[in-house]
C-alpha positions as CSV (number, residue, x, y, z in Angstrom):
1,M,-29.7,-9.1,0.4
2,P,-26.3,-11.1,1.1
3,S,-24.0,-11.3,-1.7
4,M,-24.3,-14.7,-3.9
5,V,-20.7,-14.1,-4.9
6,M,-18.6,-17.5,-5.0
7,S,-21.6,-19.2,-2.9
8,G,-22.8,-22.6,-3.9
9,F,-20.4,-25.8,-5.0
10,P,-19.9,-24.6,-7.8
11,S,-21.2,-21.2,-8.1
12,R,-23.3,-20.0,-10.9
13,E,-20.9,-18.8,-13.8
14,S,-22.5,-15.0,-13.3
15,D,-21.2,-15.1,-9.2
16,Q,-18.0,-16.5,-10.1
17,V,-14.8,-14.6,-9.6
18,S,-12.4,-14.6,-12.0
19,L,-9.0,-13.2,-13.2
20,A,-11.1,-11.2,-15.4
21,N,-13.4,-9.3,-13.2
22,W,-11.6,-9.8,-9.4
23,R,-11.2,-5.8,-9.0
24,N,-14.8,-5.1,-10.1
25,A,-17.7,-5.0,-7.8
26,P,-19.6,-7.1,-6.7
27,F,-16.6,-9.4,-7.1
28,N,-14.1,-7.4,-5.4
29,A,-15.8,-7.6,-2.0
30,W,-14.7,-11.4,-1.9
31,A,-11.6,-11.4,-4.1
32,F,-9.9,-8.4,-2.4
33,H,-9.6,-11.0,0.8
34,H,-8.9,-14.4,-1.6
35,V,-6.4,-13.0,-3.9
36,R,-3.9,-15.8,-4.0
37,E,-6.8,-18.0,-5.3
38,I,-6.7,-15.8,-8.3
39,V,-3.1,-14.5,-8.9
40,P,0.2,-16.6,-8.1
41,S,1.7,-15.3,-5.2
42,A,4.9,-15.7,-2.8
43,D,4.7,-16.3,0.9
44,I,5.8,-13.8,3.1
45,A,6.7,-16.0,6.1
46,N,6.2,-15.1,10.2
47,A,7.5,-16.3,13.1
48,T,4.7,-18.4,14.9
49,D,6.7,-18.2,18.4
50,N,7.3,-14.3,18.1
51,I,3.7,-12.7,18.1
52,W,3.4,-9.3,19.0
53,Q,0.6,-9.1,21.4
54,F,-1.6,-6.0,22.0
55,A,-3.5,-5.3,24.9
56,Q,-7.4,-4.4,24.2
57,Q,-9.1,-1.1,25.3
58,L,-12.0,-1.3,23.2
59,D,-14.1,1.5,22.5
60,D,-17.2,1.6,20.2
61,L,-16.4,5.3,19.5
62,S,-20.4,5.9,20.0
63,S,-19.6,9.4,20.6
64,L,-17.5,10.2,17.6
65,A,-19.3,12.2,15.1
66,F,-18.3,14.3,11.9
67,T,-19.2,15.9,9.1
68,H,-18.3,15.8,5.6
69,R,-19.9,17.7,2.7
70,G,-22.7,18.8,4.9
71,A,-23.7,15.0,6.1
72,A,-22.8,13.4,9.5
73,Y,-20.9,10.3,10.1
74,S,-20.8,7.8,12.9
75,L,-18.3,5.0,12.7
76,D,-21.1,2.8,11.3
77,A,-21.9,5.3,8.9
78,F,-18.5,5.5,7.6
79,M,-17.7,2.3,7.4
80,S,-21.0,1.4,5.3
81,E,-20.0,4.0,2.9
82,T,-16.6,3.2,2.3
83,A,-17.1,-0.3,1.9
84,T,-14.7,-1.3,4.8
85,D,-13.8,-5.0,5.2
86,G,-11.4,-4.4,8.3
87,L,-10.7,-1.9,10.4
88,V,-8.1,-1.6,13.3
89,I,-7.3,1.6,15.3
90,L,-4.6,1.6,18.0
91,H,-4.0,4.2,20.5
92,R,-0.8,4.4,22.4
93,G,-0.2,0.7,21.6
94,K,-3.7,-0.6,22.6
95,V,-6.4,-2.1,20.3
96,I,-9.3,0.2,21.0
97,V,-11.6,-0.6,17.6
98,E,-11.3,-4.1,15.8
99,R,-14.3,-4.5,13.1
100,Y,-14.8,-6.5,10.2
101,A,-17.6,-7.0,7.8
102,N,-18.2,-8.4,4.0
103,G,-17.1,-11.9,5.1
104,M,-13.6,-10.8,6.1
105,T,-12.4,-12.1,9.3
106,V,-9.3,-11.5,11.5
107,A,-7.4,-14.1,10.1
108,M,-7.7,-13.3,6.2
109,P,-5.1,-11.3,4.4
110,H,-6.3,-8.4,2.2
111,I,-4.7,-6.9,-0.8
112,L,-3.4,-3.4,0.1
113,M,-3.1,-2.1,-3.3
114,S,-0.8,0.8,-3.3
115,V,-0.2,0.6,0.6
116,S,2.4,-2.1,-0.8
117,K,4.3,0.9,-2.1
118,S,4.9,2.1,1.7
119,M,5.8,-1.6,2.8
120,T,8.5,-1.6,0.0
121,G,9.7,1.6,0.9
122,L,10.3,0.4,4.5
123,I,12.2,-2.8,3.2
124,A,14.4,-0.3,1.1
125,G,15.2,1.5,4.3
126,C,16.6,-1.7,5.9
127,V,19.0,-2.6,2.8
128,V,20.2,1.0,2.5
129,T,21.1,1.0,6.1
130,K,22.7,-2.2,5.6
131,G,25.3,-0.7,3.2
132,A,23.8,-2.7,0.3
133,L,22.1,0.2,-1.6
134,D,22.8,4.0,-1.9
135,P,19.8,6.3,-2.5
136,D,21.8,8.6,-4.6
137,Q,23.4,5.9,-7.2
138,K,22.1,5.3,-10.4
139,V,19.3,2.5,-10.9
140,T,21.3,1.3,-14.0
141,S,24.4,0.7,-11.4
142,I,22.1,-2.0,-9.8
143,I,20.2,-3.2,-13.1
144,P,22.2,-2.4,-16.1
145,E,19.7,-4.0,-18.5
146,L,17.6,-0.5,-18.1
147,R,20.5,1.4,-19.5
148,D,18.1,2.0,-22.8
149,S,15.0,2.6,-20.8
150,V,13.5,6.0,-19.3
151,Y,15.5,4.9,-16.3
152,A,19.1,5.4,-17.5
153,D,20.1,8.4,-15.5
154,T,17.3,7.8,-12.7
155,T,18.6,7.9,-9.3
156,I,17.2,5.4,-6.6
157,R,15.9,8.6,-4.7
158,H,13.8,9.2,-7.7
159,V,12.4,6.2,-7.8
160,L,11.9,6.3,-3.7
161,D,10.0,9.9,-4.2
162,M,8.2,9.3,-7.2
163,R,10.1,11.9,-9.2
164,V,10.8,10.0,-12.4
165,G,10.0,12.1,-15.6
166,L,8.6,9.2,-17.6
167,T,5.2,9.3,-19.4
168,F,2.8,7.0,-17.9
169,D,-1.2,7.4,-17.6
170,E,-2.2,5.5,-14.6
171,N,-5.7,5.5,-15.7
172,Y,-7.4,2.8,-13.5
173,L,-10.2,2.6,-15.8
174,A,-8.7,2.3,-18.9
175,T,-9.4,-0.7,-21.1
176,S,-6.3,-0.5,-23.4
177,G,-2.8,1.5,-23.5
178,P,0.3,0.8,-21.2
179,I,-1.5,0.4,-17.8
180,V,-3.4,-2.8,-19.7
181,T,-0.3,-3.9,-20.8
182,Y,1.1,-3.5,-17.7
183,R,-1.5,-5.5,-15.6
184,K,-1.4,-8.2,-18.3
185,A,2.8,-8.4,-17.4
186,T,2.3,-8.8,-13.7
187,G,-0.7,-11.3,-14.0
188,W,-3.6,-9.0,-13.1
189,N,-5.3,-9.2,-16.0
190,P,-6.0,-12.2,-18.6
191,L,-4.4,-12.3,-21.7
192,G,-6.3,-11.6,-24.9
193,P,-6.6,-14.0,-27.6
194,N,-3.6,-12.5,-29.7
195,D,-1.5,-11.6,-26.7
196,T,1.7,-13.0,-26.2
197,P,3.0,-13.6,-22.5
198,S,4.9,-11.0,-20.9
199,D,6.5,-10.2,-17.6
200,L,7.1,-7.3,-15.6
201,R,10.9,-7.0,-15.9
202,T,10.5,-7.0,-19.4
203,F,7.8,-4.4,-19.3
204,L,10.2,-2.3,-17.0
205,T,12.9,-2.5,-19.7
206,G,10.6,-1.3,-22.3
207,L,9.5,1.8,-20.5
208,T,11.1,4.7,-23.1
209,E,9.0,7.7,-23.1
210,R,10.0,10.7,-21.1
211,G,7.6,13.6,-20.1
212,G,10.1,15.6,-18.1
213,A,13.2,15.6,-16.2
214,D,14.0,13.5,-13.1
215,G,13.7,15.2,-10.2
216,G,10.8,17.3,-10.7
217,P,7.5,17.5,-9.7
218,F,5.7,14.2,-7.7
219,H,4.3,11.8,-10.4
220,Y,2.6,8.8,-9.5
221,V,3.5,6.0,-11.6
222,S,3.1,2.5,-10.2
223,P,5.6,0.5,-12.0
224,N,8.4,2.7,-10.4
225,S,7.6,0.9,-7.3
226,D,7.8,-2.8,-8.9
227,L,11.1,-1.6,-10.4
228,L,12.2,-0.9,-6.4
229,G,11.4,-4.2,-5.7
230,W,13.6,-5.6,-8.5
231,I,16.4,-2.8,-7.5
232,L,16.3,-4.5,-3.9
233,E,16.1,-8.0,-4.9
234,R,19.3,-7.5,-7.4
235,A,20.9,-5.6,-4.4
236,T,20.5,-8.0,-1.8
237,S,20.5,-11.2,-3.8
238,M,17.2,-12.6,-2.3
239,R,13.6,-12.4,-3.2
240,F,11.4,-9.7,-2.4
241,A,9.3,-12.0,-0.3
242,D,12.2,-13.5,1.9
243,L,13.5,-10.1,2.1
244,M,10.2,-8.8,3.9
245,S,10.0,-11.9,5.8
246,E,13.7,-11.5,7.3
247,H,13.4,-7.4,7.8
248,L,10.1,-7.2,8.8
249,W,7.7,-9.8,8.9
250,K,9.3,-11.8,11.7
251,P,11.0,-9.6,13.6
252,L,8.1,-7.3,13.5
253,G,5.6,-10.2,15.2
254,A,3.2,-10.3,12.7
255,Q,0.2,-12.9,13.6
256,R,-0.1,-14.5,10.1
257,S,1.9,-14.8,7.0
258,A,1.8,-12.5,4.3
259,Y,2.1,-12.7,0.9
260,V,2.8,-10.9,-2.5
261,T,1.4,-11.3,-6.0
262,V,4.0,-12.5,-8.4
263,D,4.4,-12.8,-12.5
264,R,5.0,-15.6,-14.3
265,F,8.7,-15.7,-13.5
266,G,8.3,-14.7,-9.7
267,A,8.7,-11.2,-10.3
268,P,6.8,-9.6,-7.0
269,R,4.3,-6.6,-7.6
270,C,5.6,-4.3,-5.2
271,A,3.2,-1.5,-6.3
272,G,0.0,-3.1,-5.2
273,G,0.5,-6.8,-4.6
274,I,1.1,-7.3,-0.9
275,C,-1.6,-8.8,1.2
276,M,-1.9,-9.0,5.0
277,T,-4.4,-9.0,7.8
278,A,-5.8,-5.8,9.1
279,M,-4.0,-6.1,12.6
280,D,-0.8,-6.9,11.0
281,L,-0.8,-3.7,8.7
282,A,-2.1,-1.9,12.3
283,R,1.6,-3.7,13.6
284,V,3.3,-2.3,10.9
285,G,1.8,1.4,11.7
286,Q,2.7,0.9,15.6
287,L,6.2,-0.1,14.9
288,M,6.7,3.6,12.8
289,L,5.5,5.0,15.8
290,Q,8.0,3.5,18.2
291,R,10.6,4.8,15.5
292,G,11.0,1.1,14.0
293,Q,11.9,-0.6,17.1
294,R,10.2,-3.5,19.0
295,N,11.2,-4.4,22.8
296,G,14.0,-2.2,22.3
297,A,15.7,-4.0,19.2
298,P,15.9,-1.9,15.9
299,I,13.7,-3.5,13.1
300,I,13.5,-0.4,10.6
301,P,15.9,2.1,10.9
302,A,14.9,5.1,13.1
303,A,16.8,7.5,10.9
304,W,14.8,6.2,7.8
305,I,11.4,6.7,9.8
306,D,12.4,10.1,10.9
307,D,13.2,10.9,7.0
308,I,9.8,9.7,6.0
309,F,8.3,12.5,8.5
310,G,10.8,15.1,8.1
311,N,11.7,15.3,4.7
312,G,10.4,15.2,1.2
313,D,9.8,18.4,-0.9
314,P,6.2,20.2,-0.4
315,V,6.9,22.0,-3.9
316,A,7.3,19.0,-5.9
317,W,4.2,17.7,-4.1
318,A,2.1,20.8,-4.5
319,D,3.2,20.7,-8.3
320,G,2.4,17.0,-8.6
321,D,-0.6,14.9,-10.0
322,L,-2.2,13.8,-6.7
323,A,-2.2,17.0,-4.8
324,P,-5.9,17.9,-5.8
325,Y,-7.0,14.9,-3.9
326,F,-5.6,16.3,-0.5
327,G,-7.3,19.5,-0.6
328,N,-5.3,22.2,1.1
329,R,-3.3,19.9,3.4
330,S,0.7,20.8,3.6
331,M,1.8,17.6,2.4
332,H,5.1,15.7,0.8
333,Y,5.8,12.4,-0.2
334,R,9.1,10.5,0.8
335,N,10.2,7.1,0.4
336,K,6.9,5.8,-0.8
337,W,4.7,7.5,2.0
338,Y,2.7,10.4,2.2
339,V,3.0,12.9,4.6
340,D,0.4,15.4,6.3
341,R,3.4,17.9,7.4
342,D,0.9,19.6,10.2
343,R,-0.6,16.7,11.6
344,K,2.4,14.7,11.8
345,T,0.8,12.0,10.1
346,A,2.3,9.6,7.6
347,M,-0.1,7.5,5.3
348,G,0.0,4.8,3.1
349,L,-2.9,5.0,0.4
350,G,-4.2,2.7,-2.2
351,I,-6.9,2.5,-4.6
352,H,-10.4,1.0,-3.8
353,G,-9.9,2.3,0.0
354,Q,-6.7,0.8,1.4
355,H,-5.4,3.0,4.0
356,L,-2.8,3.1,6.7
357,F,-2.4,6.2,8.9
358,V,0.5,6.8,11.5
359,D,-0.3,9.8,13.7
360,R,2.7,10.7,15.8
361,V,1.0,13.5,17.7
362,Q,-1.8,11.2,19.0
363,G,0.1,8.1,19.2
364,M,-2.7,6.8,17.1
365,V,-2.7,4.0,13.9
366,I,-5.6,3.2,11.9
367,A,-5.4,0.2,9.2
368,K,-8.4,0.4,7.0
369,L,-9.2,-2.3,4.2
370,S,-12.0,-1.9,2.0
371,S,-13.6,-3.3,-1.0
372,Q,-14.8,0.3,-2.7
373,A,-16.5,0.1,-6.2
374,S,-14.3,2.8,-7.7
375,P,-10.6,2.8,-8.1
376,L,-10.3,6.2,-7.1
377,D,-12.8,8.1,-5.5
378,A,-12.2,11.7,-4.8
379,N,-15.1,12.1,-2.6
380,L,-14.6,8.8,-0.6
381,T,-10.7,9.6,-0.1
382,E,-11.2,13.3,1.5
383,L,-14.2,11.4,3.8
384,T,-11.4,9.0,4.8
385,L,-9.0,11.7,5.7
386,R,-11.6,13.6,7.8
387,F,-12.6,10.2,9.6
388,A,-8.7,10.0,10.5
389,E,-8.4,13.6,11.4
390,A,-11.8,13.2,13.4
391,V,-10.9,10.0,15.5
392,S,-7.1,11.8,16.2
393,D,-9.0,14.8,17.2
394,H,-11.7,12.8,19.7
395,L,-8.8,10.8,20.9
396,G,-7.1,14.1,21.9
397,R,-10.5,15.2,23.8
398,T,-11.4,12.1,25.7
399,R,-8.1,10.0,26.1
């Protein structure tokens, strides 16, 4: 039976998407590609006269089959199981799969959740290469307002690699506590009857509780990536949306404008609020395969992309809080990207099933946007990792 969410004019109250329910199933299947109708946003403009076109060599992958936890999966079964809204697979620069579901279309920007962090990491590479930022400098040299916070001695490198020693429980199912305060500050949750309006930058300056030294194990904290957005804006005197437009979106040849959610004072949610089409997300992956160049012109510095793939601390990763979600894979985290060191695959990952895989060995990109019911599902994460590995192996055998 088709969903009745946001159907009718107007919808019944029980079918309406609101700020209070937009990340919950079944409402998220509509909300995740209509985010700007729910949360304020800033446009990330593309260049309409400079679209990067890909040749097509479509393949239904009908011969693809893989197993997970004893069950056999085809492409269709995988998409259904993981509530996939949009899927694009590129191989050697050609489109081999482009599929949409749950009301999403080729033209609709979809929220990336924490794949936004990986996009922000690429913009940081541009700013560092232009000399406006040094990864080894202290955060407070850019934002002195943080001198009384947990970030007093933190370097930008610590922020880039999620190795800040602050205490923050990233519990997506919490109904109270710091993560709910954080979401209210970003405009993602409604205020309660006794709440005072806040904002993202005030929230960041108020983080003071330390759980360990900076530079220790990988510790996943979303506010660190919002802080990186603030650092980039302060270092360049440009809004993040304009930075991304000028440094990535226009030269990339994105087909559609993207956007990023903002708080009540315009601070961008760089940790999770960037929205773009599935095909444009795939374009970012292809740009990484090309070491940041398009038509021979550098967009993302090649050295920054090589640093993502080649550096990062596997010991810090193994001792960190997300290692169990990746099984026994040899991993590191660098510049807001996860890297499978054996398969030479960089990954951007976001809750509710958002993924970007950049496989250097096979020349493959997978952009997957979803509306999974659970924010963080270990079974579906492993299923998606297995899918990406199965597609890579399949292409290696058949093409």
